[in-house]
C-alpha positions as CSV (number, residue, x, y, z in Angstrom):
1,M,69.7,37.6,198.8
2,R,72.1,37.5,196.0
3,S,76.0,37.1,195.7
4,Q,76.0,39.9,193.2
5,I,73.9,43.1,193.6
6,G,73.6,45.7,190.9
7,N,76.9,45.8,189.5
8,F,79.5,44.8,192.3
9,D,80.3,41.6,193.9
10,V,79.6,41.4,197.6
11,N,81.8,38.6,198.0
12,D,85.0,40.4,196.7
13,S,86.9,40.1,199.9
14,S,90.0,41.5,198.2
15,S,88.7,45.0,198.3
16,A,86.9,44.9,201.6
17,P,88.6,46.8,204.4
18,P,89.7,45.0,207.4
19,A,87.4,45.1,210.5
20,A,88.2,48.2,212.6
21,G,87.5,49.1,216.0
22,N,88.8,51.0,219.1
23,G,90.0,47.8,220.8
24,N,87.1,47.4,223.1
25,G,84.7,45.9,220.6
26,E,82.5,49.1,220.1
27,K,80.6,49.4,217.0
28,P,80.1,52.8,215.4
29,Q,76.4,53.9,215.8
30,N,74.3,56.2,213.8
31,G,72.8,59.6,215.2
32,I,74.3,61.8,217.6
33,P,76.9,59.1,218.9
34,G,78.1,58.6,215.2
35,L,79.2,62.2,214.8
36,K,82.4,61.4,216.7
37,H,83.4,59.3,213.8
38,W,83.1,62.5,211.5
39,R,86.8,62.4,210.1
40,Y,86.1,58.9,208.7
41,D,82.6,59.8,207.3
42,L,83.6,63.2,205.9
43,L,86.4,61.6,203.9
44,A,84.1,58.8,202.8
45,G,81.4,61.2,201.9
46,F,83.6,63.3,199.6
47,V,84.9,60.2,197.8
48,V,81.4,58.8,197.3
49,S,80.2,62.4,196.1
50,L,82.8,62.0,193.3
51,V,81.3,58.8,192.2
52,S,77.6,59.9,192.9
53,L,78.0,63.0,190.9
54,P,78.4,61.2,187.4
55,L,76.6,58.2,188.4
56,S,73.4,60.0,189.6
57,S,73.5,62.2,186.4
58,G,73.8,59.2,184.2
59,I,71.0,57.5,185.9
60,A,68.7,60.6,185.4
61,I,69.4,60.7,181.7
62,A,68.8,56.9,181.3
63,S,65.4,57.6,183.3
64,G,64.5,60.3,180.7
65,A,65.3,63.2,182.8
66,P,68.0,66.0,182.9
67,P,71.1,65.1,185.0
68,V,70.4,67.6,187.8
69,Y,67.2,65.7,188.8
70,G,69.3,62.7,189.7
71,I,71.7,64.8,191.9
72,I,68.6,66.3,193.6
73,S,67.5,62.8,194.4
74,S,70.8,62.0,196.0
75,V,70.8,65.2,198.0
76,I,67.3,64.3,199.5
77,A,68.4,60.9,200.4
78,G,71.6,62.1,202.1
79,L,69.4,64.5,204.1
80,V,66.8,62.0,205.2
81,F,68.7,58.5,205.8
82,P,70.9,59.5,208.6
83,F,68.0,60.6,210.7
84,V,65.5,57.8,210.0
85,K,68.4,55.3,210.3
86,G,67.8,51.6,209.5
87,S,71.3,50.8,208.0
88,F,74.9,51.9,208.7
89,V,76.9,52.5,205.6
90,T,74.5,52.3,202.6
91,I,74.5,55.4,200.4
92,S,71.1,56.0,198.7
93,G,70.0,57.9,195.7
94,P,68.7,57.2,192.2
95,A,69.5,53.6,191.1
96,A,70.2,52.4,187.8
97,G,67.8,49.5,188.3
98,L,64.8,51.9,188.3
99,A,65.8,53.9,185.1
100,P,64.0,51.6,182.6
101,A,60.9,51.5,184.6
102,L,60.9,55.2,185.1
103,L,61.2,55.7,181.4
104,A,58.5,53.4,180.5
105,I,56.1,54.8,183.1
106,M,56.9,58.4,181.9
107,A,56.3,57.4,178.4
108,A,52.9,55.8,179.3
109,L,51.8,58.8,181.1
110,G,52.5,61.3,178.4
111,G,56.0,61.1,177.1
112,A,59.5,60.8,178.1
113,G,62.4,63.3,178.0
114,D,66.1,63.2,177.6
115,A,69.3,64.8,178.9
116,D,68.1,68.4,178.2
117,H,64.4,68.3,178.4
118,V,61.7,67.2,180.8
119,G,59.1,64.9,179.1
120,H,55.4,65.6,179.2
121,G,54.8,62.6,181.5
122,Y,57.4,63.6,184.1
123,D,55.1,65.8,186.3
124,L,52.7,62.9,186.4
125,L,55.6,60.4,187.1
126,L,56.3,62.5,190.2
127,V,52.8,61.8,191.3
128,V,53.4,58.1,191.1
129,I,56.8,58.4,192.9
130,F,55.1,60.3,195.6
131,C,52.4,57.7,196.0
132,V,55.2,55.0,196.1
133,G,56.8,56.9,199.0
134,V,53.5,57.0,200.9
135,L,52.9,53.3,200.3
136,Q,56.4,52.5,201.4
137,V,56.0,54.4,204.7
138,I,52.7,52.6,205.3
139,M,54.3,49.2,204.6
140,A,57.2,50.0,206.8
141,R,54.9,50.9,209.7
142,L,53.1,47.5,209.1
143,K,56.5,45.8,209.0
144,L,56.1,44.3,205.6
145,A,59.6,44.7,204.4
146,R,60.2,41.0,204.9
147,F,57.9,40.0,202.1
148,A,60.4,41.3,199.6
149,A,62.3,38.0,200.3
150,I,59.6,35.9,198.9
151,F,60.8,36.5,195.4
152,P,63.1,33.7,194.2
153,A,66.8,34.7,194.0
154,S,67.2,33.6,190.3
155,V,64.2,35.6,189.4
156,V,65.6,38.6,191.0
157,E,68.9,38.0,189.3
158,G,66.9,37.9,185.9
159,M,64.9,41.1,186.8
160,L,68.2,42.9,187.4
161,G,69.9,41.2,184.3
162,A,67.0,42.5,182.0
163,I,67.4,45.9,183.7
164,G,71.1,45.8,182.8
165,V,70.4,45.0,179.1
166,L,67.8,47.8,179.0
167,I,70.3,50.4,180.7
168,L,73.0,49.2,178.3
169,V,70.8,49.7,175.1
170,K,69.3,53.0,176.4
171,A,72.8,54.4,177.0
172,L,74.1,53.8,173.4
173,P,73.0,57.1,172.0
174,L,74.9,58.9,174.6
175,F,77.8,56.6,174.2
176,L,78.0,57.2,170.4
177,G,77.7,60.9,170.6
178,Y,74.2,61.0,169.0
179,L,72.3,64.2,169.7
180,G,69.2,63.6,167.8
181,R,65.8,62.9,169.3
182,V,65.5,59.3,170.6
183,H,61.9,58.0,169.8
184,A,62.2,54.4,171.2
185,H,60.7,53.4,174.6
186,E,60.7,49.7,174.4
187,F,63.6,47.3,174.0
188,F,63.1,46.2,170.4
189,E,62.4,49.8,169.4
190,F,66.0,50.7,170.7
191,L,67.6,47.9,168.8
192,E,65.8,49.2,165.5
193,E,67.2,52.7,166.1
194,I,70.8,51.6,166.6
195,P,71.8,52.0,162.9
196,E,70.8,55.6,163.0
197,W,72.7,56.4,166.1
198,V,75.8,54.8,164.6
199,E,75.3,56.6,161.3
200,H,74.7,60.2,162.9
201,G,76.7,59.9,165.9
202,D,79.9,62.0,166.5
203,H,83.0,60.1,166.1
204,L,85.0,62.2,168.3
205,A,82.5,61.9,171.1
206,A,82.2,58.1,170.6
207,G,86.0,57.9,170.9
208,I,85.7,59.7,174.3
209,G,83.1,57.2,175.3
210,A,85.1,54.2,174.1
211,A,88.1,55.4,175.9
212,S,86.1,56.0,179.2
213,L,84.7,52.5,179.0
214,V,88.2,51.0,178.4
215,V,89.5,52.9,181.4
216,M,86.7,51.4,183.7
217,F,87.4,47.9,182.6
218,A,91.1,48.5,183.1
219,A,90.6,50.2,186.5
220,A,88.4,47.1,187.6
221,S,90.9,44.5,186.5
222,K,92.5,42.1,189.0
223,T,95.9,43.6,188.0
224,A,94.7,47.2,188.8
225,R,93.0,46.4,192.0
226,K,96.3,45.2,193.7
227,L,96.9,48.8,194.1
228,A,95.0,50.5,197.0
229,I,94.0,53.5,194.9
230,F,92.0,51.4,192.6
231,R,90.4,49.5,195.5
232,V,89.3,52.8,197.1
233,I,88.2,54.9,194.1
234,P,85.7,53.0,191.8
235,P,86.2,52.8,188.1
236,H,83.6,55.3,187.3
237,M,85.7,58.2,188.7
238,F,88.7,57.3,186.6
239,A,86.4,57.4,183.6
240,V,85.1,60.8,184.5
241,V,88.6,62.1,184.9
242,V,89.8,60.7,181.6
243,G,86.6,61.6,179.7
244,G,86.8,65.2,181.0
245,A,90.4,65.7,180.1
246,M,89.9,64.3,176.7
247,G,86.9,66.6,176.1
248,A,88.7,69.6,177.1
249,V,91.9,68.9,175.2
250,L,90.0,68.0,172.0
251,G,87.7,71.0,172.3
252,L,84.5,69.2,172.6
253,A,82.7,72.3,174.2
254,D,83.7,74.4,171.1
255,M,82.4,71.9,168.7
256,N,79.0,71.7,170.4
257,P,78.2,72.5,174.0
258,A,75.4,69.8,173.8
259,F,78.0,67.1,174.0
260,L,78.6,68.2,177.7
261,I,76.4,67.9,180.7
262,Q,74.3,71.2,181.0
263,V,73.8,72.5,184.5
264,P,71.5,75.5,185.0
265,A,72.8,78.5,186.8
266,D,70.1,77.9,189.4
267,P,69.7,74.1,189.7
268,F,66.3,74.4,191.5
269,S,64.9,77.1,189.3
270,G,63.1,74.7,187.0
271,I,61.8,72.3,189.5
272,H,58.6,70.5,188.5
273,P,56.3,69.6,191.3
274,P,54.0,66.6,191.1
275,A,51.0,67.3,188.9
276,F,48.4,66.0,191.4
277,G,45.5,68.0,189.6
278,D,46.3,66.8,186.2
279,M,46.5,63.1,187.5
280,V,43.0,63.5,189.2
281,S,41.4,65.0,186.1
282,H,42.7,62.4,183.7
283,P,41.1,59.1,184.8
284,E,42.4,57.5,181.4
285,L,45.9,57.7,183.0
286,W,44.9,56.0,186.3
287,K,45.6,52.4,185.0
288,A,49.1,53.4,183.8
289,A,49.8,55.1,187.1
290,I,48.5,52.1,189.0
291,I,50.8,49.8,187.2
292,G,53.7,52.1,187.6
293,L,53.0,52.3,191.3
294,I,53.1,48.6,191.6
295,T,56.2,48.2,189.4
296,L,58.2,50.7,191.3
297,T,57.2,49.6,194.6
298,L,58.1,46.0,193.8
299,I,61.5,46.9,192.3
300,D,62.4,49.4,195.0
301,G,61.5,46.7,197.5
302,V,63.2,43.8,196.2
303,E,66.4,45.4,195.0
304,S,66.9,48.0,197.9
305,L,66.5,45.4,200.6
306,A,68.7,43.0,198.7
307,T,71.3,45.6,198.4
308,A,71.0,46.5,202.1
309,Q,71.4,42.9,203.1
310,A,74.5,42.4,200.7
311,I,76.2,45.5,202.2
312,D,75.6,44.2,205.8
313,R,77.9,41.0,204.5
314,I,80.8,43.4,203.8
315,D,80.3,45.8,206.7
316,P,83.7,45.6,208.6
317,F,81.9,46.0,212.0
318,H,79.3,43.2,211.2
319,R,76.3,45.3,211.8
320,R,72.9,44.3,210.5
321,S,70.4,46.8,208.9
322,E,66.6,46.9,209.9
323,P,64.6,46.3,206.7
324,N,61.5,48.2,207.9
325,K,63.6,51.3,208.8
326,V,65.3,51.2,205.5
327,L,61.9,50.9,203.7
328,Q,60.7,53.9,205.8
329,A,63.7,56.0,204.9
330,M,63.1,55.1,201.3
331,G,59.5,56.1,201.6
332,I,60.2,59.5,203.2
333,S,63.0,60.2,200.7
334,N,60.7,59.4,197.8
335,V,57.9,61.6,199.0
336,L,60.4,64.6,199.6
337,S,62.3,63.8,196.4
338,S,59.1,63.9,194.2
339,L,58.0,67.2,195.9
340,A,61.6,68.6,194.9
341,G,61.2,67.2,191.3
342,G,63.7,64.4,192.0
343,L,63.7,60.6,190.9
344,T,63.0,57.6,193.1
345,V,65.5,56.9,196.0
346,I,67.0,53.4,197.1
347,P,70.2,52.2,198.6
348,G,72.9,51.9,195.9
349,G,75.4,49.1,195.7
350,V,78.4,50.9,194.0
351,K,78.2,53.9,196.3
352,S,77.8,51.9,199.4
353,K,80.6,49.7,198.6
354,T,82.7,52.9,197.8
355,C,81.7,54.2,201.2
356,I,83.1,51.2,203.0
357,E,86.3,51.2,201.0
358,A,86.7,54.8,201.8
359,G,86.5,54.2,205.5
360,G,82.9,55.4,206.0
361,R,81.5,54.2,209.5
362,T,78.0,55.5,209.9
363,L,75.1,57.0,207.9
364,W,76.6,60.5,208.4
365,A,78.7,59.6,205.3
366,N,75.6,59.9,203.3
367,F,74.9,63.3,204.8
368,Y,78.3,64.4,203.8
369,N,77.9,63.1,200.4
370,A,74.8,65.2,200.0
371,F,76.7,68.3,201.4
372,F,79.4,67.9,198.8
373,L,77.0,67.4,196.0
374,L,75.2,70.7,197.0
375,I,78.7,72.3,196.9
376,F,79.2,70.9,193.2
377,L,75.7,72.1,192.2
378,F,76.0,75.8,193.5
379,I,79.8,76.5,193.9
380,A,81.4,74.5,191.2
381,P,78.8,73.8,188.5
382,A,81.4,74.4,185.8
383,L,83.2,71.1,187.1
384,I,80.0,69.2,186.3
385,G,79.9,70.9,182.9
386,L,83.1,69.4,182.0
387,I,81.9,65.8,182.0
388,P,81.1,64.7,178.5
389,K,77.7,63.0,177.9
390,A,79.6,60.2,176.1
391,T,81.4,59.4,179.3
392,L,78.1,59.2,181.2
393,G,77.0,56.9,178.5
394,A,80.1,54.8,178.9
395,I,79.2,54.6,182.7
396,L,75.8,53.4,182.0
397,V,77.0,50.8,179.4
398,Y,79.5,49.6,182.1
399,T,76.9,49.4,184.7
400,G,74.5,47.5,182.5
401,W,77.2,45.1,181.5
402,K,78.0,44.4,185.1
403,M,74.3,43.7,185.9
404,V,74.1,41.1,183.1
405,H,77.6,39.9,183.4
406,P,78.0,36.2,182.1
407,S,79.7,35.3,185.4
408,I,76.1,35.7,187.0
409,G,74.9,32.9,184.5
410,R,77.9,30.6,185.2
411,H,77.2,31.0,189.0
412,L,73.6,29.9,188.6
413,A,74.7,27.1,186.4
414,K,76.9,25.7,189.2
415,I,73.8,25.8,191.4
416,G,71.7,24.0,189.0
417,I,70.4,24.3,185.3
418,E,66.9,25.1,186.7
419,Q,68.2,28.3,188.1
420,V,69.7,29.2,184.8
421,A,66.1,28.6,183.2
422,L,64.4,30.7,185.7
423,Y,67.1,33.5,185.2
424,T,66.8,33.4,181.4
425,L,62.9,33.2,181.4
426,T,62.6,36.3,183.6
427,I,65.1,38.2,181.2
428,V,63.3,37.2,178.0
429,V,59.8,37.9,179.3
430,T,61.0,41.2,180.9
431,L,62.5,42.3,177.5
432,V,59.4,41.2,175.5
433,T,56.9,42.8,177.9
434,D,57.9,44.7,181.0
435,L,59.5,44.5,184.5
436,L,56.3,43.6,186.4
437,I,55.3,40.8,184.0
438,G,58.7,39.4,183.8
439,V,58.9,39.1,187.7
440,I,55.3,37.6,187.9
441,V,56.0,35.1,185.3
442,G,59.4,34.1,186.8
443,T,57.7,33.6,190.1
444,I,54.8,31.6,188.8
445,A,57.4,29.4,186.9
446,K,59.5,29.0,190.2
447,Y,56.0,27.8,191.9
448,L,55.5,25.2,189.0
449,L,59.1,24.0,189.6
450,I,58.5,23.5,193.3
451,A,55.3,21.7,192.5
452,T,57.3,19.4,190.2
453,Y,59.8,18.7,193.0
454,A,56.8,18.1,195.5
455,A,55.2,15.8,193.0
456,R,58.3,13.7,192.7
457,A,58.7,13.6,196.5
458,S,55.1,12.5,197.0
459,K,55.3,9.8,194.3
460,A,58.6,8.5,195.8
461,S,57.2,8.3,199.1
462,K,54.2,6.5,198.0
463,G,51.7,8.9,199.6
464,A,53.6,9.4,202.9
465,L,54.1,12.9,201.8
466,P,50.8,14.0,200.3
467,L,51.1,16.3,197.2
468,G,48.2,18.6,198.2
469,G,49.8,19.1,201.7
470,L,53.1,19.9,200.2
471,L,51.8,22.5,197.8
472,V,50.1,24.4,200.7
473,D,53.0,23.8,203.1
474,V,55.3,25.9,200.9
475,F,53.5,28.9,202.1
476,R,53.3,28.0,205.8
477,D,55.7,28.4,208.5
478,P,58.5,25.8,207.9
479,V,59.4,25.5,211.7
480,G,57.3,22.9,213.2
481,R,58.7,23.0,216.7
482,V,61.6,24.6,218.7
483,D,63.2,22.5,221.6
484,Q,65.1,24.6,224.0
485,D,67.5,23.2,226.7
486,G,69.1,26.2,228.6
487,P,71.1,28.3,226.3
488,R,70.8,25.9,223.5
489,A,67.8,25.7,221.0
490,V,67.0,23.2,218.3
491,V,64.8,24.7,215.5
492,H,63.0,21.8,213.6
493,I,62.2,22.4,209.9
494,T,59.2,20.0,209.2
495,R,57.9,21.4,206.1
496,P,59.3,22.3,202.7
497,L,61.6,25.4,203.1
498,V,61.4,27.6,199.9
499,C,61.4,31.2,198.9
500,F,57.7,31.6,199.6
501,N,58.1,30.7,203.5
502,G,61.8,31.3,204.0
503,Y,61.2,34.7,205.6
504,K,59.2,33.0,208.4
505,L,62.3,31.1,209.4
506,H,64.1,34.3,209.8
507,D,61.2,35.8,211.9
508,D,61.5,32.5,214.2
509,L,65.1,33.0,214.7
510,E,64.8,36.6,215.5
511,H,62.0,35.9,218.1
512,L,64.1,33.3,220.0
513,D,65.0,34.1,223.6
514,P,68.0,36.5,223.7
515,K,69.6,34.4,226.3
516,I,69.9,31.6,223.8
517,T,73.6,31.4,222.7
518,E,73.5,28.4,220.5
519,V,71.0,27.5,217.8
520,V,70.8,24.4,215.6
521,I,68.6,24.4,212.4
522,E,67.5,20.7,212.2
523,I,66.1,19.6,208.8
524,D,63.7,16.9,209.8
525,D,62.8,14.0,207.4
526,S,59.4,15.4,207.0
527,S,60.9,18.4,205.2
528,A,60.3,17.3,201.5
529,L,62.7,20.0,199.7
530,I,64.6,23.0,200.3
531,D,65.1,25.4,197.3
532,H,68.0,27.5,196.2
533,T,66.8,30.7,197.7
534,A,66.2,29.2,201.1
535,C,69.6,27.5,201.1
536,E,71.2,30.9,200.4
537,A,69.1,32.6,203.0
538,M,70.2,30.0,205.6
539,F,73.9,30.2,204.9
540,S,73.5,33.9,205.1
541,E,72.0,33.7,208.5
542,V,74.9,31.6,209.7
543,E,77.4,34.0,208.3
544,S,75.7,37.1,209.7
545,T,74.7,36.0,213.1
546,K,77.1,37.4,215.5
547,N,75.6,37.2,218.9
548,R,75.1,33.5,219.0
549,T,76.3,30.3,217.2
550,L,74.2,29.0,214.4
551,E,74.4,25.5,212.8
552,I,72.6,23.6,210.1
553,R,72.1,19.9,210.4
554,G,70.2,17.5,208.1
555,L,71.2,19.0,204.7
556,E,73.6,16.2,204.3
557,N,70.8,13.7,204.4
558,M,69.1,15.2,201.5
559,H,69.6,14.8,197.7
560,A,71.3,17.8,196.3
561,L,70.7,18.5,192.5
562,S,74.4,19.7,192.2
563,S,77.5,19.9,194.2
564,H,77.0,23.7,195.0
565,R,76.2,24.4,198.7
566,E,73.2,26.3,197.7
567,A,71.8,23.6,195.3
568,V,68.1,22.6,195.7
569,R,67.6,19.7,198.0
570,L,65.1,17.0,197.9
571,Q,64.5,14.4,200.6
572,D,66.1,11.1,200.0
573,V,63.1,8.8,200.2
574,R,65.2,5.7,199.5
575,R,67.1,6.5,202.7
576,L,64.0,6.9,204.7
577,T,62.7,3.6,203.3
578,R,65.8,1.8,204.4
579,R,65.6,3.3,207.8
580,A,62.0,2.1,208.0
581,R,62.9,-1.4,207.4
């Protein structure tokens, strides 16, 4: 769905491993057959656990919960996904994209917590997460995962960009070594408290955070990534090593143990089960809970399925995930995670890419990741206790920065200035209001933009393309007919192809006769426009389809709003008029 998911670039081929195999074209499979790849998956699981440990801990803190709750979520995901399947090398657990939403929902339900204490609203938040999981299982059984693709790509970019800004600001107290109580819950409230964090933060802890941040940027540089070790091990791990070493040498624990991650002797002793009874007995909280349910379901679906598709693009074995099974695995994981006191679970971009680069071949790498995390929790908790909170703050600052990196805006500007407008609008509205309203406003703005294009096409065609019909057609199946001639099929796009109906084209291609080996997507003259999201999806279909050839024709006859291949296309009415003469 997007070229940059979360905080890594899926098109960075310089770090992707070469396609591997056994010489006969066999692709590693999940389940029992996948166990024969245990050597690759075991090593990948260990490498991923080294990344998952600090990342999951930091995400938990950013969500208003102690670090151990994030680790528990990763363990639950590792024990569920290999058995439900749906994808191949995605590593799941708590995601940075959910942290601001979880914090806001917890605050609305009674109060958020921090790195050392669980907020009053956490037990009620677990009820919401449980309900999200149940809803996801139902949606998966109804095969509704495809509807996550209706949201415009630029709006999704804006949603993730806003999340990145929120994560970055939320991480500043940790990064600056501030041990006081953070009262802010909204974006502008965080900005107002920054002077206090700077004034009362610890300079030594802040120095460790700054050094950790510099290490991550250095490890992610093009110069460093020329070396294999910097391609296999993500920057976060180098930050943990440097931050932990600095904390030990400078005696951070002697100054104040609160500067380090605190892991209880029995990690599961303080588990908070969902407070179902309290939720039922407090109807005044139901509105906040319903809004939280919608928000988490929306973000879960959009970000996780987009991430799974992005990981498919860099899978060296060219396998494709099954969105509904991924959604089902997420649902089951969220139900179990909430019962165990953990956070929401979705596929993570950073950890999944780490799995691929470390040689992971199946979802058993996810299982081994969970196994090593349990070892860290019960056998080597002292290692976790060496990580400074300032380093976790640096990891979150780095993560937030990558999610809103200027390169994303520059990429959208090459596609079209209208994409930058949608991206910026979604970010601004989200920061001023909340994530759900930001996505809704961005999507409405996208429809109005499409309506403007449709009006232009209708006017230029002098009524040959009725405006009313065009505004309805953007929700109908864009495929007017399919002409089949033996092993060849021509799929005719006869209506506008946009984000709101693009998923139907994917369904039509999926349901073609398996004997068809050559497919042509023909953009007919009656198709008034094709938007950026649909263009991106079509090119993704071409690049990811492996069992048949797929070709797109007719785009060259349309007027592109920029020179980028994913630019919005409008039907060239003047060309049609000349042809009619």
